[in-house]
N, C-alpha and C positions, 0 to 999 in steps of 0.2 A: 494633373493632381499636384497640389502644393505639399512640399515636404515640411514637416514640423521639426524644429530643433529639439531633440529629446531633453536637453538641459533646461529648456525654458517652456516646456509644454505644461499645460495645466495638470496633466496626470502626474508629472514629476513632483508636484507640491502636495499631492494627496497620498493616502496610504496605498500600498500595493495589495491587490486582492490575491487570494490563494490561486485563483484561476490564472491570473497574469503571472504569478511566480512560477506556476507549474508549466506554463507555456514555454518559457525561455529555455530551461534545460532540455525539454523534449525537442524543441525545434527553434533555434535562435532566429532563423530567417522568418518563420511564421510570427514570432513575437515582434520582430523589427517591422514587418509589413503591417501588422495590426496596430501596434502601439506607437510607432514612430512615423511611418508613412501614412497611417490612418487608412489603410486599405483593408476593408473587412472581407472575410471569406465569402465566397459565393454561396448561394442556397444549397447547391449540391455538396460543397465542401463542408458547410455547416451540418448538413444531414449526416455526412460520413463521420464528422467529429462527434456528433451526439451518439451515433451508433457505436463508435469506438469507446466512448465514455461508458455507455451502458454495458458493453462487453467487458470492460475492465472492472466495473462494479460487480458484475456477476462472477467473474473469475476471482476477484478479491474475497467475496463472501464464501465462495466454494473453498478457497485456500484457507480462510480463517476457520471454517468448519472442520476441514481435514486436519488442521493444526491442533484444534481442540480435541479431536478424537485421538490423535497421536499422543497428545499429552496425557489424556485419560488412560490410554493403554499403557503408557510408560509407568504411570503411577500405580496402576493395577499390578503390573509385573514386578515392580520394586516391592510393593506390599506383599505379594505372594512369596517372593524370595525371602523377605524378612520373616514371614511366618514359617517357611520351610526351615530356615536357619535356626529359629527358636525351637522348633520341634526336634531338630537334630541335636541341639545342645541338651534339651530335656531328656532325650533318649540316652545320650551318652552319660549324663549325670545319673539317671535312674539305673543304668546298667552297671555302674560302679558301686552301687549300694549292696 
């Protein structure tokens, strides 16, 4: 297999895709093999990668939902505490009359 010089490869003249940018921090060796050496992953490795991507998407959506619920609960608690504080102030003011 012929090695490509990354400084002069056609890919270096084009924009970097999000997928390519995400591959490097996750596994620099995988990025090097795929984009410099031009060694594509096997079918089995591709299947595992797709399964991992699907698992991450599922986890991400579950995390986002949990975050939204947590934010809603936090806002509800703060709102209830504000109402309780206003009631206490009203009771104190009315008791002084």
